[in-house]
Backbone bond lengths (Angstrom), bond angles and torsions (degrees), N, CA, C in turn:
res aa  C-N    CA-C-N  psi(-1)  N-CA   C-N-CA  omega(-1)  CA-C   N-CA-C  phi
1 M - - - 1.469 - - 1.511 110.83 -
2 T 1.324 116.08 134.48 1.462 120.81 175.61 1.518 108.92 -86.89
3 Y 1.356 116.36 128.36 1.457 120.65 -179.46 1.510 111.43 -97.89
4 H 1.324 117.51 141.42 1.463 122.55 177.62 1.508 113.09 -116.95
5 T 1.346 117.76 -17.88 1.459 119.50 -177.15 1.528 112.92 -120.00
6 I 1.317 116.75 -4.01 1.457 122.02 178.16 1.509 109.53 -138.51
7 R 1.337 116.43 164.58 1.450 121.91 170.20 1.545 108.95 -117.27
8 Y 1.312 116.85 145.79 1.467 121.75 -177.95 1.522 106.77 -125.73
9 E 1.329 116.30 121.75 1.456 123.31 179.91 1.524 108.56 -123.46
10 M 1.335 116.72 127.43 1.451 120.72 -179.54 1.516 109.45 -125.17
11 S 1.333 116.35 122.29 1.462 120.27 -178.76 1.528 110.06 -157.19
12 E 1.341 115.43 128.91 1.463 122.33 173.99 1.524 111.96 52.09
13 G 1.321 115.85 44.88 1.448 120.39 174.97 1.510 114.78 82.19
14 L 1.344 117.21 1.13 1.471 120.23 -178.02 1.538 110.35 -114.06
15 A 1.313 116.29 124.64 1.480 121.33 173.37 1.506 108.63 -100.51
16 V 1.329 117.16 122.78 1.438 122.49 177.16 1.521 108.09 -110.24
17 I 1.334 116.67 118.26 1.466 122.44 -177.69 1.529 106.14 -110.40
18 T 1.327 116.23 117.13 1.432 122.72 -175.71 1.515 112.27 -109.63
19 L 1.309 117.69 119.33 1.461 120.80 172.68 1.511 108.59 -64.50
20 D 1.332 118.13 125.59 1.471 119.51 -166.44 1.528 111.82 -131.27
21 R 1.325 115.33 59.65 1.478 121.53 169.01 1.535 106.78 -128.76
22 P 1.316 116.76 62.92 1.479 119.58 -172.96 1.520 112.64 -62.57
23 E 1.316 117.92 -24.28 1.486 119.31 -178.23 1.514 111.63 -68.63
24 V 1.354 118.71 -17.37 1.466 122.46 176.90 1.541 109.01 -123.85
25 M 1.322 116.54 28.11 1.480 122.40 179.34 1.524 111.17 54.87
26 N 1.351 114.45 37.60 1.461 122.41 175.84 1.536 112.24 57.76
27 A 1.340 115.23 37.80 1.463 120.21 176.70 1.526 109.98 -62.60
28 L 1.320 113.74 146.24 1.461 120.03 -175.44 1.520 111.15 -86.86
29 N 1.340 115.96 119.17 1.476 121.12 170.29 1.531 107.50 -114.01
30 A 1.295 116.52 178.95 1.482 120.01 -175.55 1.523 110.76 -60.71
31 A 1.326 117.82 -40.38 1.463 120.46 -179.08 1.530 110.81 -63.37
32 M 1.333 117.49 -42.66 1.460 119.15 -179.67 1.528 110.99 -66.43
33 R 1.288 117.87 -41.43 1.474 120.23 178.53 1.510 110.83 -61.03
34 R 1.328 116.27 -41.50 1.458 120.42 179.82 1.527 110.89 -66.85
35 E 1.346 117.09 -43.38 1.450 120.32 -178.27 1.532 111.64 -70.52
36 L 1.320 117.01 -36.98 1.485 117.67 175.76 1.506 112.29 -62.75
37 T 1.301 117.17 -42.44 1.473 120.59 -179.51 1.518 109.67 -64.23
38 E 1.322 117.88 -42.90 1.451 120.38 178.27 1.523 111.35 -63.97
39 A 1.318 117.89 -42.88 1.453 122.41 -177.50 1.541 109.89 -65.60
40 L 1.317 117.62 -37.30 1.463 119.90 178.22 1.504 111.88 -65.21
41 H 1.318 116.68 -41.45 1.457 119.37 176.05 1.515 111.50 -66.46
42 R 1.297 117.20 -37.52 1.458 121.10 176.91 1.527 110.52 -63.15
43 A 1.310 116.96 -46.21 1.478 120.58 179.90 1.515 111.67 -63.19
44 R 1.310 116.38 -34.81 1.470 119.49 179.19 1.541 111.58 -59.53
45 G 1.307 116.59 -29.36 1.476 121.52 -179.45 1.500 114.94 -88.39
46 E 1.361 119.19 -13.90 1.445 118.09 -174.12 1.557 115.08 -135.42
47 A 1.324 117.46 -2.19 1.452 120.82 -175.76 1.535 109.73 -117.92
48 R 1.345 116.07 172.15 1.463 121.49 173.76 1.539 109.77 -117.69
49 A 1.305 117.70 -7.34 1.453 122.38 174.22 1.522 107.73 -158.82
50 I 1.338 117.07 156.99 1.462 122.90 -174.73 1.534 108.94 -133.59
51 V 1.330 114.95 138.41 1.466 121.93 173.47 1.513 109.61 -119.02
52 L 1.318 116.75 135.69 1.473 122.60 169.21 1.509 106.63 -111.32
53 T 1.341 117.00 129.28 1.455 121.65 176.40 1.517 109.70 -148.00
54 G 1.318 116.25 178.31 1.453 120.61 -178.47 1.497 112.95 -123.64
55 S 1.328 116.23 157.05 1.479 120.32 176.41 1.523 108.01 -98.46
56 G 1.324 115.03 153.64 1.445 119.33 179.57 1.527 112.49 78.67
57 R 1.335 115.92 -148.66 1.456 121.22 -171.90 1.521 113.71 -92.91
58 A 1.307 118.94 -0.02 1.454 120.67 -179.20 1.528 110.78 -130.64
59 F 1.315 115.41 155.17 1.464 120.13 168.27 1.536 107.80 -80.42
60 C 1.323 115.59 -60.67 1.466 118.89 177.27 1.538 107.55 -166.59
61 S 1.315 115.28 128.93 1.474 119.94 -178.02 1.508 113.09 -89.73
62 G 1.323 117.63 6.80 1.475 121.57 177.55 1.509 111.47 95.94
63 Q 1.324 115.81 -160.04 1.451 123.42 -179.45 1.526 110.33 -56.10
64 D 1.321 116.65 136.59 1.459 122.01 179.19 1.531 109.06 -75.86
65 L 1.296 116.23 96.52 1.485 120.38 -178.41 1.530 112.53 -76.99
66 G 1.319 116.50 -15.21 1.462 120.52 178.68 1.506 113.46 -90.81
67 D 1.311 116.28 -2.94 1.475 122.12 178.80 1.533 108.95 -72.76
68 G 1.332 115.95 126.74 1.474 119.29 179.99 1.506 113.68 -55.76
69 A 1.334 114.87 -23.99 1.464 119.34 -177.09 1.550 112.29 -73.05
70 T 1.355 116.72 -7.85 1.452 118.63 -179.91 1.523 112.20 -79.32
71 E 1.342 117.94 -13.84 1.465 119.93 -179.95 1.541 109.21 -69.54
72 G 1.317 113.65 124.34 1.464 117.87 -176.68 1.517 113.87 73.48
73 L 1.316 116.55 18.38 1.468 121.43 -175.72 1.496 111.52 -66.47
74 N 1.312 118.29 132.12 1.449 123.66 172.17 1.518 108.25 -89.78
75 L 1.329 116.41 99.27 1.487 120.92 -173.04 1.509 110.24 -63.83
76 E 1.305 119.23 -37.34 1.462 120.24 -179.82 1.528 110.42 -61.20
77 T 1.309 117.65 -44.33 1.464 120.50 179.50 1.514 111.23 -64.75
78 V 1.332 115.72 -44.42 1.467 119.51 -179.35 1.558 110.44 -60.90
79 L 1.307 116.04 -43.03 1.476 120.10 179.71 1.501 111.98 -63.14
80 R 1.331 116.72 -44.99 1.436 121.56 -177.26 1.499 112.50 -70.88
81 E 1.353 117.42 -42.87 1.434 121.12 -171.22 1.523 114.44 -92.63
82 E 1.341 118.33 -22.32 1.456 120.98 -175.71 1.535 112.94 -117.69
83 Y 1.299 117.31 -48.52 1.452 118.51 -178.89 1.532 112.99 -74.34
84 E 1.329 115.63 -43.13 1.475 117.42 -176.11 1.525 111.99 -60.78
85 P 1.333 121.77 -45.99 1.464 119.49 175.52 1.517 113.38 -60.42
86 L 1.338 117.45 -35.81 1.466 121.02 179.68 1.535 109.51 -66.21
87 L 1.320 117.32 -49.93 1.446 120.32 -177.22 1.531 111.79 -66.82
88 Q 1.306 116.84 -36.70 1.457 119.43 177.09 1.535 112.48 -66.86
89 A 1.335 115.21 -33.17 1.467 119.45 177.43 1.509 111.78 -64.15
90 I 1.329 117.41 -30.22 1.458 121.48 174.19 1.510 111.27 -78.58
91 Y 1.326 115.53 -53.39 1.455 120.85 -171.42 1.530 111.90 -65.03
92 S 1.327 117.79 -39.89 1.464 121.49 -175.30 1.532 112.06 -91.60
93 C 1.317 117.82 1.09 1.480 119.85 179.75 1.511 110.35 -65.97
94 P 1.334 118.27 130.34 1.480 119.72 178.13 1.528 114.81 -72.42
95 L 1.323 115.42 -10.47 1.467 120.93 178.83 1.520 109.72 -90.96
96 P 1.340 119.25 151.70 1.449 120.11 172.91 1.512 110.86 -67.36
97 V 1.353 116.54 133.62 1.447 122.10 179.52 1.511 108.21 -116.69
98 L 1.335 116.53 123.38 1.476 122.52 -177.76 1.516 108.14 -112.29
99 A 1.326 117.74 128.18 1.431 121.65 171.39 1.531 109.95 -96.09
100 A 1.318 115.97 118.80 1.460 121.90 177.46 1.534 107.55 -100.86
101 V 1.327 116.13 95.87 1.443 121.78 -169.82 1.528 108.51 -89.03
102 N 1.305 115.41 104.07 1.453 123.10 -171.89 1.521 114.75 -86.51
103 G 1.333 116.70 -12.94 1.472 121.33 -176.58 1.511 109.49 -166.51
104 A 1.329 116.30 -149.22 1.451 121.13 -174.98 1.526 110.72 -60.81
105 A 1.323 114.87 138.29 1.467 121.95 174.62 1.519 105.38 -132.89
106 A 1.329 117.04 106.81 1.465 121.16 -170.96 1.537 110.82 -126.03
107 G 1.299 116.13 147.38 1.453 121.16 175.41 1.537 111.55 57.21
108 A 1.323 115.95 -129.83 1.455 119.88 178.84 1.519 111.64 -62.07
109 G 1.345 116.28 -24.34 1.464 119.09 177.41 1.515 112.43 -67.93
110 A 1.335 116.21 -38.27 1.458 120.72 175.43 1.534 109.90 -64.29
111 N 1.315 117.32 -43.22 1.447 120.36 -176.71 1.522 112.60 -74.78
112 L 1.306 117.51 -24.68 1.452 121.26 171.04 1.534 109.30 -63.32
113 A 1.322 116.76 -44.40 1.477 120.43 177.61 1.530 109.90 -63.75
114 L 1.334 118.10 -45.21 1.444 121.52 -175.95 1.515 113.84 -68.98
115 A 1.330 117.57 -12.85 1.462 121.18 174.27 1.512 112.13 -72.30
116 A 1.336 117.49 -19.01 1.449 122.11 -177.47 1.537 110.29 -72.83
117 D 1.305 115.39 162.78 1.484 119.77 -179.17 1.524 110.97 -73.73
118 V 1.317 117.14 -34.61 1.468 121.58 -179.12 1.520 107.51 -137.57
119 V 1.319 117.74 133.84 1.458 121.72 175.91 1.531 108.94 -117.46
120 I 1.331 114.54 123.02 1.462 122.81 173.86 1.523 106.71 -115.91
121 A 1.318 117.32 128.29 1.442 121.87 -174.65 1.532 110.63 -122.94
122 A 1.328 115.58 145.67 1.453 119.98 168.69 1.496 108.59 -69.09
123 Q 1.341 117.25 147.97 1.468 120.59 -177.01 1.541 112.39 -58.46
124 S 1.306 117.34 -29.19 1.444 120.68 179.22 1.539 114.23 -79.17
125 A 1.344 116.98 -7.56 1.436 121.52 -178.54 1.516 110.70 -73.80
126 A 1.331 116.15 160.61 1.466 120.63 176.78 1.534 108.45 -148.16
127 F 1.338 114.45 154.55 1.441 122.62 -179.07 1.521 108.67 -118.29
128 M 1.306 116.83 138.47 1.464 119.13 179.78 1.527 111.08 -147.13
129 Q 1.339 114.82 128.35 1.457 121.55 171.38 1.538 106.36 -86.71
130 A 1.320 116.76 80.15 1.469 121.65 -168.52 1.499 114.13 -80.52
131 F 1.311 119.68 1.75 1.489 121.37 -169.25 1.513 114.25 -58.14
132 A 1.349 117.71 -42.46 1.459 119.69 -175.63 1.522 111.65 -62.69
133 R 1.325 117.06 -22.29 1.476 119.01 -179.78 1.518 112.55 -68.35
134 I 1.315 117.00 -17.76 1.479 120.98 177.16 1.522 110.61 -118.21
135 G 1.338 117.07 18.95 1.457 119.23 175.58 1.521 115.91 79.73
136 L 1.353 116.51 23.68 1.463 120.40 179.42 1.525 110.04 -120.98
137 M 1.313 116.87 175.58 1.459 124.68 174.49 1.506 108.61 -111.21
138 P 1.336 119.27 159.42 1.460 119.25 177.22 1.533 112.73 -56.94
139 D 1.324 114.11 140.96 1.453 119.68 175.36 1.522 108.07 -137.30
140 A 1.334 117.60 -157.28 1.459 121.92 -177.04 1.507 111.41 52.71
141 G 1.338 115.00 37.80 1.476 120.51 177.25 1.541 115.09 86.17
142 G 1.334 117.07 -3.05 1.458 118.89 -174.41 1.542 114.26 -59.90
143 T 1.332 117.05 -35.63 1.454 118.79 -179.59 1.542 111.49 -74.13
144 W 1.321 116.16 -10.59 1.470 121.02 177.20 1.507 110.31 -97.98
145 W 1.389 118.19 -45.26 1.452 119.34 -178.34 1.532 112.52 -68.55
146 L 1.313 115.74 -48.43 1.488 118.93 -165.88 1.519 113.79 -61.27
147 P 1.330 120.60 -50.49 1.472 118.10 -178.55 1.538 111.77 -61.91
148 R 1.326 117.71 -30.72 1.438 120.99 179.37 1.524 112.52 -74.24
149 Q 1.310 115.62 -30.74 1.472 119.72 -175.04 1.525 112.94 -88.86
150 V 1.341 116.81 -38.66 1.459 119.18 -176.61 1.525 114.48 -123.92
151 G 1.332 118.09 -1.64 1.461 120.44 -177.43 1.514 111.57 91.31
152 I 1.346 115.28 159.04 1.433 120.03 -172.38 1.546 111.74 -67.68
153 A 1.334 117.65 -34.48 1.489 118.80 -176.87 1.510 109.91 -65.06
154 R 1.351 118.34 -49.89 1.461 119.40 -179.80 1.508 111.66 -68.06
155 A 1.340 117.07 -37.94 1.459 120.06 177.54 1.536 111.41 -58.10
156 M 1.337 116.47 -43.19 1.453 119.96 179.28 1.529 110.35 -65.15
157 G 1.335 118.36 -43.70 1.442 120.19 179.37 1.513 112.22 -61.60
158 M 1.340 115.98 -43.16 1.466 118.98 179.52 1.509 111.59 -61.16
159 A 1.345 116.60 -40.20 1.473 120.97 -177.83 1.538 112.41 -75.12
160 L 1.324 116.59 -42.60 1.451 119.77 -174.65 1.527 112.48 -73.74
161 F 1.339 117.04 -40.70 1.469 120.11 -177.64 1.536 113.55 -91.07
162 A 1.321 116.95 -17.81 1.476 121.65 178.41 1.519 112.03 50.57
163 E 1.361 116.73 43.55 1.442 119.45 -178.68 1.548 109.69 -96.69
164 K 1.325 115.33 156.67 1.439 121.61 176.64 1.521 109.92 -69.53
165 I 1.315 115.17 137.08 1.458 122.89 173.42 1.536 105.56 -114.23
166 G 1.341 115.90 113.66 1.453 119.37 179.83 1.514 111.97 -66.78
167 A 1.332 116.91 160.77 1.456 121.93 -174.86 1.528 112.23 -59.07
168 E 1.319 117.20 -44.70 1.453 119.42 -178.11 1.520 111.39 -65.01
169 E 1.337 117.58 -40.23 1.460 121.54 175.37 1.518 110.23 -65.37
170 A 1.336 117.25 -39.05 1.465 120.00 179.45 1.528 110.21 -62.65
171 A 1.306 118.08 -39.06 1.452 121.30 176.19 1.534 111.35 -67.54
172 R 1.318 116.83 -40.71 1.470 121.01 -177.72 1.533 111.31 -62.93
173 I 1.324 117.60 -37.59 1.472 120.48 -176.99 1.514 112.75 -91.29
174 G 1.322 118.63 1.62 1.444 121.46 176.26 1.509 115.03 85.07
175 L 1.355 117.74 15.51 1.458 120.35 177.27 1.543 110.24 -74.00
176 I 1.348 115.79 -33.96 1.471 121.09 179.71 1.526 108.83 -132.53
177 W 1.330 115.55 173.58 1.455 119.90 -178.85 1.516 111.55 -78.58
178 E 1.341 118.49 -51.50 1.451 120.12 -177.93 1.531 112.30 -157.74
179 A 1.368 114.08 155.48 1.440 123.12 173.42 1.505 108.16 -112.76
180 V 1.332 116.12 136.24 1.448 121.78 -171.57 1.532 109.67 -125.67
181 P 1.353 119.65 139.54 1.470 118.83 176.07 1.510 111.48 -52.62
182 D 1.307 115.64 141.16 1.469 121.62 -175.80 1.527 111.75 -54.61
183 V 1.322 116.85 -39.98 1.442 119.89 -174.54 1.557 111.13 -64.96
184 D 1.307 116.62 -26.78 1.474 122.13 -178.04 1.530 112.00 -100.57
185 F 1.290 118.39 -4.40 1.458 122.62 -163.63 1.551 113.08 -58.72
186 E 1.327 116.73 -56.16 1.465 116.57 -176.03 1.523 112.64 -66.19
187 H 1.312 117.97 -41.40 1.449 120.45 177.10 1.533 109.92 -58.51
188 H 1.331 116.34 -41.32 1.442 120.72 -175.97 1.550 111.62 -67.67
189 W 1.351 116.45 -48.92 1.460 115.89 -176.46 1.526 111.46 -70.36
190 R 1.346 117.12 -30.48 1.451 117.72 176.85 1.533 111.14 -67.64
191 A 1.345 117.25 -35.99 1.468 119.55 175.85 1.516 110.81 -66.14
192 R 1.327 116.15 -42.70 1.476 119.05 178.27 1.529 111.04 -62.18
193 A 1.340 115.54 -42.85 1.478 120.04 -178.31 1.518 110.66 -66.80
194 A 1.330 116.78 -39.65 1.470 120.28 177.78 1.506 110.99 -62.24
195 H 1.318 117.08 -38.42 1.476 121.19 175.99 1.513 110.20 -58.42
196 L 1.319 117.25 -43.93 1.466 120.91 -179.99 1.534 110.51 -67.64
197 A 1.329 116.57 -41.03 1.467 119.36 -177.99 1.521 112.86 -66.45
198 K 1.328 116.91 -22.11 1.471 120.65 179.08 1.542 112.65 -100.18
199 G 1.307 114.45 5.24 1.478 118.85 -174.13 1.491 113.77 -87.65
200 P 1.346 116.32 -174.70 1.471 122.26 177.65 1.515 112.02 -76.58
201 T 1.335 115.93 89.08 1.457 121.30 -170.03 1.522 112.88 -56.50
202 A 1.322 117.50 -42.48 1.467 119.75 -179.21 1.522 110.37 -64.58
203 A 1.316 117.86 -38.07 1.465 120.59 178.17 1.509 110.63 -65.86
204 F 1.312 118.46 -40.84 1.456 121.96 176.74 1.526 110.93 -60.21
205 G 1.328 116.08 -43.83 1.460 120.20 179.18 1.527 111.90 -63.76
206 A 1.331 115.87 -39.46 1.462 121.42 -178.82 1.537 110.63 -68.27
207 L 1.330 116.21 -42.40 1.470 117.98 -178.76 1.520 111.06 -67.69
208 K 1.337 117.77 -32.50 1.444 121.43 176.44 1.547 108.05 -62.60
209 R 1.317 116.58 -47.50 1.453 120.58 -178.94 1.530 110.78 -60.37
210 A 1.323 115.14 -41.96 1.471 119.05 -178.31 1.517 112.64 -68.09
211 F 1.334 116.81 -45.32 1.482 119.18 179.50 1.541 110.47 -62.35
212 H 1.346 116.89 -41.74 1.474 119.38 179.71 1.525 110.55 -62.94
213 A 1.333 115.33 -45.91 1.476 118.68 -179.81 1.520 111.19 -64.94
214 G 1.326 116.96 -33.04 1.444 120.62 -178.55 1.525 114.79 -64.38
215 L 1.334 115.93 -16.13 1.447 118.82 178.67 1.550 112.67 -68.82
216 T 1.318 115.79 -22.51 1.471 119.47 -177.97 1.529 114.04 -127.84
217 N 1.348 117.83 -17.57 1.447 119.83 -177.02 1.515 113.28 -70.02
218 P 1.344 118.51 145.40 1.454 119.93 163.90 1.527 109.88 -70.73
219 L 1.332 117.27 163.10 1.471 120.86 -174.98 1.502 111.38 -57.10
220 S 1.340 119.59 -41.91 1.446 121.37 -176.77 1.520 111.27 -62.41
221 A 1.314 117.27 -42.51 1.464 120.23 178.39 1.503 111.50 -67.89
222 Q 1.347 116.84 -36.31 1.471 119.44 -179.34 1.519 110.20 -69.08
223 L 1.304 118.69 -40.61 1.464 121.88 177.89 1.519 110.76 -62.95
224 A 1.343 117.39 -39.37 1.444 120.17 177.99 1.512 111.04 -66.53
225 L 1.355 117.51 -39.90 1.454 121.14 178.23 1.527 110.60 -65.32
226 E 1.325 117.86 -42.89 1.469 121.04 176.79 1.523 111.32 -57.09
227 A 1.358 116.20 -45.08 1.442 119.93 -179.37 1.499 113.30 -62.34
228 R 1.351 115.32 -43.43 1.462 119.22 179.19 1.510 112.51 -64.50
229 L 1.346 116.77 -47.61 1.455 118.96 -178.54 1.524 111.79 -66.80
230 Q 1.337 116.11 -39.99 1.463 119.12 178.80 1.504 111.32 -64.15
231 G 1.342 115.88 -36.21 1.458 119.87 176.05 1.502 111.88 -61.41
232 E 1.310 116.90 -40.12 1.474 120.39 177.81 1.539 109.74 -65.90
233 L 1.311 116.34 -43.82 1.466 118.83 -178.65 1.519 111.44 -67.72
234 G 1.333 117.01 -30.68 1.467 119.91 178.05 1.502 113.68 -65.31
235 R 1.323 117.37 -17.02 1.469 120.89 175.72 1.512 113.86 -99.32
236 S 1.328 116.98 9.70 1.472 120.94 -176.19 1.499 112.79 -88.87
237 A 1.334 114.93 156.54 1.474 120.48 176.29 1.523 111.38 -65.76
238 D 1.336 117.04 -32.61 1.468 118.74 -179.69 1.532 111.83 -68.19
239 F 1.339 117.49 -34.41 1.473 119.71 175.10 1.512 110.91 -64.64
240 R 1.320 116.91 -44.38 1.462 119.54 178.52 1.513 111.03 -61.20
241 E 1.324 116.81 -42.39 1.460 121.78 178.23 1.537 110.83 -65.36
242 G 1.310 117.33 -41.02 1.457 120.17 179.06 1.504 113.96 -61.13
243 V 1.335 115.51 -43.87 1.469 120.35 178.77 1.523 110.60 -66.69
244 L 1.349 116.43 -43.50 1.475 121.02 -179.69 1.525 109.23 -62.51
245 A 1.298 118.63 -44.31 1.461 121.87 179.86 1.510 111.51 -63.18
246 F 1.346 116.57 -38.25 1.478 119.62 176.79 1.505 111.23 -63.19
247 L 1.331 116.51 -44.26 1.456 120.18 -179.12 1.529 112.23 -68.20
248 E 1.327 116.48 -33.24 1.457 121.24 -179.76 1.541 112.87 -89.19
249 K 1.327 114.94 0.35 1.469 121.95 176.76 1.548 111.53 55.58
250 R 1.321 113.90 53.27 1.482 121.51 178.34 1.530 108.12 -139.87
251 P 1.319 118.42 161.62 1.459 120.24 174.96 1.536 111.13 -66.68
252 P 1.310 117.81 141.64 1.476 119.66 178.71 1.557 110.49 -73.41
253 H 1.312 113.92 154.02 1.470 120.17 175.38 1.525 107.60 -118.76
254 F 1.303 116.24 85.99 1.468 121.23 -177.04 1.509 110.74 -76.15
255 T 1.322 114.66 145.80 1.476 120.29 178.27 1.510 112.91 -111.69
256 G 1.338 116.37 -3.91 1.458 119.53 -178.35 1.499 114.00 85.13
257 R 1.344 116.99 10.90 1.465 120.22 -179.60 1.513 110.63 -122.00
């Protein structure tokens, strides 16, 4: 597939998907949502880790309100038919997905980043639930991610006041994993992503399944799930390699199997 709104880079097991409409701060239009969803499914079949990032000075400013196609837009249809498949492609992906937030992440753009397993942001980046400023409520999964990540009190404040949350504050309150000085940002997230791409892929997929299930499972069901998944991992080549590397006092060389 030829991409017009994103870039797709594949190297050494790592797929880097870059939102590439810098002239509109990588605002999401229908074409970008479609291309992102396709690229995520593509990466699932050929990579061992995925990065989402933005070009220019923003990660993503949210829905493209300047797009002529927004006139008469049925938001319910767009959310169900375009955003939901995109967000599910991130959340249900068995590979680790890292959001490298290089700048502003607002509205649906913020929630796109928060759908990832790990969010690393440049110190100059900021997150904003901007919906109330235009008479809307958070969408693109925001009402699901935010209370789980920062608690209902902070989630309500972020949504009601629609204020910017700087990267360092976002890390402090648990909204993201870490904030990194701008000068080191790209080197840092690429090193983090390379670590994931060389890691025990099956174990990463299993832990994602377990953490997601743990949000709703009772303890008995969660313990049973842990036992089943750990049993599967105990029969994997990566487990054998991990134990052997530990005994031989060397770094493991995981193959993802």
